[in-house]
N, C-alpha and C positions, 0 to 999 in steps of 0.2 A: 518246064523250067520255072522256078520261083521268080517272080518279078523283082527287079532291083528297086525296092520301094524307096530307098534313100535318094533315088534320082527323081522321085515323083512325090515331093513333099506336099504339094497342094492337094493331091488326091488323098493322102493319109489324113490330113487335117479335115478335109471334107467328110471322109468316112467316120471319123471320130465325132464330128459335130452332128452328122446325120443320125448316128446311133444314139447320141445323147438326147436328140429330139424325138426318138422313137420312130424314125422314118426309114430305117435301113431295111432293104429287101434281102431275100435269102442269098442272092448272088453277091451282093455287096458285103454281107456278113461273112461269107466264106473268104472273100478277099481280105477283109480286115483280120480275121482269125489267122490266115496264112502269114500276114505281116507280123502279128503278135508272136507267132511261133519262131520267127527268125532268130530272135535274141531275147534274153530276159528283160533288157532295158525297154524293149518295145511293149512287152506285156505290162511292165510296171507303169509305163507312160499311159497306156490305155486305162489301167485301173485308176490312176490319179485323175485323169480327165473325167472318168465316170463319177468320181467323188466330187470334184470341184465344178465340173460341168461346163458345157457350152449352152448358152441360153438360146431359146427359140428365136429371139431377135437377132442374135449373132448368126444363126444359120440362115435366116432370111437375108440378112445383109451380105452374107457370104455368097449366096446365089446371085444376088443383084450385082455385087462387085465382080463376080466372075464374068457376068454378061458385059460389064464395062471394061474388062481386062485390067482391073485395078484391085488391089487388096488393102488400100489405105485405111478405110474406115474399119474394116474387120481387124486389122492389125492393132488399131488403137483400142478396140474393145476387149481384147484378150487381157484379162487381169494379170497382175504381176504374180499372184499365187499360182495361176495356171502356167505362166511362162517359165517359172523356175523349175517346174517338174517335167516339162515337156522334153521329149526326145531331142537331143541337141540340134539335129537337123530341122526338126519342126520349129524349135525356138529360133533358128536362123531365118525361117520364113515368116515367123509369127509377128514379131514386133521389134522395131529399132527406134530408139529414142535417145536424143542427146539434149541436155539443157545447159545453158551458160547463164549465170546470174539469174535475172528474172525472166529471161526470154526462153520460150519453149519452141523446139524445132522438131517436127515429125519428118523423118527421112525415109523415103521409099526409093525403089530402084529407078524411078523416073529421074532422080537427081543425078544419076550416073551418065546422063546423056547431055550433049551440048557443047560445052566449052572445049577449047584446045587443051587447056590444062587438064581437064578431066580425061580427054582422050589419051594424053601422055601417061596419066596414071594407069589407065586400063592397058595401054600397050606394054607397060613394064610391070604388070601385076605379079603378085606373089601369092602362092597358095597357102592356106592355113596349115598348122601342124596337125598331127594325128597320133595314132598309137605306135610309138617308136620308143624302144628302150633296150638296154643291154643288161644281161644277167651275168654276174661274175660268181662262179662256183668256188667252193672252199679250196679246190686244187688249182685255182688261178685261171681256169678255162673261162673265156669270155664268149658269150652267145649273143648274137644280134636277134632280138625277139621279132624283128620285122622280117627276118630271112629264114629262121628255122621253122620247120613244119609244126602244125598243131599236134598235140599228144605229149607223150612222156619226153622230158628233157634230160632228166638225170635222177639218180637215187643216191642220197647221202644221209648217213646217220639214221637209217631206218625210215627215211622220209622220201616219198615219191614227189618229184617236181614235174608239173605238167603245164602246158600252154593250151588255152582254150580258144575256140574260134572267135569269141567275142572280145578278145584282147585282155586276157587275164593270165597271171601266173598263180597256180594253186599248189600249196604244200599239203600233202596228205600223209599222215603217219601210218605205216604198215606194221601190223603186229605180227610177231613170230608165229602165233597160233592161227593167224588169218584174220581178215577183217581190216577195217580202216578207222581212223579218227580224223574228223574234220571239225574241230571245235576245241574248247578249252580243255587242258589237261592239268591234273593236279601236280603241284611241285612236291618233291619229296625232301627238299632241303630246308634247312632253317632259314627264316626270313632275313637273318643277319648275314647269311653267306654271301660271298662276292657274286656279283652278277656279270653283266656284259663287260668284258675287259676292253682296254684301249685297242682300237683298231689301228695298227701301225704299218699298214701297207700289205701285210700278209693276209691270207684267207682264214687263218686259224688264230684265235685269240690267245692271250697269255696263259689262260687256264686250260687250253686245249679244246675250247669250244669251236666247232666248225661254223664259220661265218659265210653268209652270202651277201651280195650287194646287188641291188637293182638301181640303175641310174638312167635318167632320161636326158637326151640331148636338148639343145634349143630346138623348138619345133616338135617336141615329143611329149607324150603323156602315157601313163600306163596304170593298170590296176593290179594289185597283188592280194592274195589271201594268205596270210601268214600261217605258220604251223599250228597256232592255237585257234584258228578260225577267224581272227580279226581281219578286217578289210582295210586296205590303204589305197587311196588314189594319189598318184604322184603327178604333180604339175611339171611343166617344162623346166629343163636345166636343174633337176633335183636328184638327190641320191639318198637311198635308205640302206643302212647296214643292219643286219639282224642275224641271230643264231638260226641254224638250220632246224633246230628243235628246241623248244622251251621246256621239254620234259625233264624233271628232276632238278629244276632250278627254283630258287626262292622268289624270283620275279622275272617278268618278261621285259627286257630292256633292248631298245633299238636306238639307232642314231640317225638323225635327219639333217640334211642340208638342202636348202631350197624350200619347196612348199608341198604339203600333203594334207589330205583330209583323212581322218581316222574314224572307223567304226569298230570299237573294241568290245570283244566278248568279255562279259563280267566273270571274274574269277577271284574270290576273296583271298584265296591262298596264294595267288600270284598277281600282285599289282603290276600294271603295265606302265613302263617308264619310257618317255621319249626325251632323249638328250639332243639338243640343238645348240645353236650359237649362244653360248654363255647362259643357258637355262636348262632346267629339267622339269618335265611335266609328269606328274604321277596320277594315275587313274585306276579304277577297278573295272569299270565298263561304261562307256560313254561315246558321244560323237563330238568331234572337235576338229578345228583346222589350225595348222601352224604355218606361218609364213616367215621363213628364216633365211632369206637370200643374203649373200654377202654384200650385194650392192644396194640393199635397202637400209634405211637409217636405223631400223630397230627390228626386233622380233615380235610378231603379233600372234597371240594365241586366242582363238575365238571359239566359244563354247556354244553348241547347239542343244545338247541333251546331257543330263547328269551333272557331275561336278568334277573339277580337276584342281589339283594343287600345283602351283608353279613356284619354282625356287630359282633364284639367280645363282649362277655358278661363277666363281672367280677363275680367271684364266681363259685361254682360248680352247677351242675343241681340239686343236693340234697338240696342246701341251698338258691339258688337265688329265687326271686319272679318271677313266670312264667307269671304274668299278663303282658299284652301288652298295651302300650299307643302310640298313633299316634305321639305324639310330641317327643318321643325318639326312633323313628324307625331307625334313623341313628345316629351314633356317629362319633367322629373325626377319629376313627380307622376303619370306615366302608369302604367297597370297592364294586364296581359294576363290574361284570365280563361279558364277551361276550362268544358266542358259541366257543368251542374249548379251553377255558381257565379253569384253576383250581385254586381255592383259597385254600391255605394250612394254617391252624391255628396251630401254634406250638410255645411254649414258650411265649404265650400271644401276638403273633404278626401274622398278616395276610400278606401273600405273594401270588402273582398271577403269574402263569406260563402258557405258551402255551403247551398243551398236546395233545395226541391222545385220544379224548373222547371215542372212541370205546373200547379202552383198559380198561377204567374205568368202563364200563358197560358190559364187557365181561361175567361176572358172570351171568347177566340176560339173556344172549344169549347162555348159556350153555358151557362156556369156562373158563379156567384159561388163562390169557394173561399177559405177562410181557415184560418189556423192561429195560434191565440193572437193574434188581430188585434183592436185596439181597436174598439169599436162605432162611433166617429166615422169611422174609415177605411171601415168597411162602409157607413155611411150616405152618405159622399161618393160611393161607387160607385153606390149606389142613386139618389142625386140626379142624377147624370149620365145614367144609363141610362133612368130613368123621367121625366126632366125635371121634377123637383120641388125644392122648397126644404125644408130641414130645420131645425127649431127644437127646442132641448132645454129641458125644464122644470126639469131638475136638472143642476148642473155636474158631478156625479160620474158621470153616465151615459155620457159620451163615452169614458171610459177602461175601461169594462167589456170583457172579452175574449170573443171568439167563435172557434170552430173548426168546420170542416165545409164542406159544399158544398150549394148550392141552385140550381135552374135559373134562368137569366136570362129564360126564355121564358114564365114564369108571370106572371100579373098581380101587381101590387105587394102585394096582400093575402097572396099565397102566402108570400113571404119574410118579411113582417112577422109573420104568424101563426107561422111557424117560429121566429122570434126570440122571440116572446112565449111559445111553448111551453117555452123554456128558463128562463123566469123572469127574464131579463135586463132587459126593458123592456116597456112597452105603447105603443101608437101610436094616434094619431087623425089621420084624413085630412080635410082641408078644402080643396076645390079642388085646387090643385097644391102644397099645403103639408102636410107631415107633421110632427106634433108628437110628440116622444119623451117618454114619461111614465114615472115610476118605478113 
C-alpha cells in the first residue's frame, strides 16, 4: 500500500533536503519517487526544491533539530522563495511567521501549550478548508464534487467533463472523427460578434450557449481546466460561470465572483475576458489573480506574467449586459498593468500599485500572507476558509496591522495563537463563531 505521505510531512522535507545534499540512498530515493508519483503537485514541488535547493547547512541543522525534537531554526532558514512553491502541507510544517510593527515573532508548535486560554482554543478547534465545490451543468443538475466518484461526470456540447483524483475538473473536446482537444481552439466568428451573454439564473445564455458554473462554499477550494486548456484555481466562497465550449466564438468570456488565480492559454484569435464586480479584464495569455469578493472594499487584479487590460464597467454584475464587443474593449478609464503590479478598483476608480505578487497568490500556495494588513482583512479570509463568523468585542481591533505568513492547512487555533503571540488580540471559539478580544 502506498504510504500516506501527507501525514508524514517531516519525512518528506527530510528526503527532499537529503536529495539536494546528495546523501539520499537507494531505498530513500524509491520512497521519494513513490511520493512524487502520487500527484502532479508533488512532482512539481520536488522539481522546484531541486532548483531553489536546500543548503547543506540546512540539512545539518535539520538533523540536529530532529535530535532536539524541535524544528524552530530549520523553519526560519527556509527562504520565502522555497516556501511559496512547496507542497501546501510541507509549507504548513515549514515556516510560520507573524510580525506586528517593528516586533518580530517566530511561532512554533510549542506555543500551543500552556495557558488555560490556549487549551480552550484547542478544545474548540476547527479544521481548515479543502477541495470542496459544486458543479452546475447546463441542464441545471447540481453535482457535489466532494461526493461524486472520479472519472467522467457528463458530456455536453461535444465536451467531456471529468473529475480527477487530485481535485480538478477537466473539460476535453471530443471530435466526431475521434481524438480529443485539451488546449486553445480557434474561433470561427468575427471578433465583433457577441460573446458571453448575461447569466440570468438559467444554464443556457441568451444566445443559446450552454453554460456551466463551478462554485466553492466557505471552507472550499477547487481547480478547473477550462475547455480551451486554461487553468483556474478557485478560492473559498467563489463562483465561476463559463461556456461549456469556446469553439466558434470570437472571444473566451467568463464571469467571476470571489477570488481566482488564472493561467490562460495564449490564443490571439480569441482574447480571454474575465468579468467581475464592475470590471472587465482582457488578456491573450498570462497568469493573474482577481480578488472580487462582495464583502471586500474593492476589486484587486494582480499580474504575475504577461500583461492585462482592465476596464471599469458601469452598473452591477446583476444589471449590466455581459455581452462583449470588440469596439468597447477599452474605455477611457481602462489601464494596462505589468507583472508585479496590482490594479485596485474602488469608488469607481482604477488605481495601479507595485506589489508583492506572491502575497496575492499565497492562498493558492497554501498560505495566509500579509504585509501591514488590517486585522479585519485577515479575519475575513479566516472566516471564508474555516467557515466561521467573526465578532469583535472592541471597535479598535479591526484596524490593527499584521504582517507575515501562516499556513492555511493548520487548524484554526494555529493562526489564532500566532496572532495572539504578537499581542494584537485574543480569541474565543464557540461553535463556528470566533470572538476577537482585546
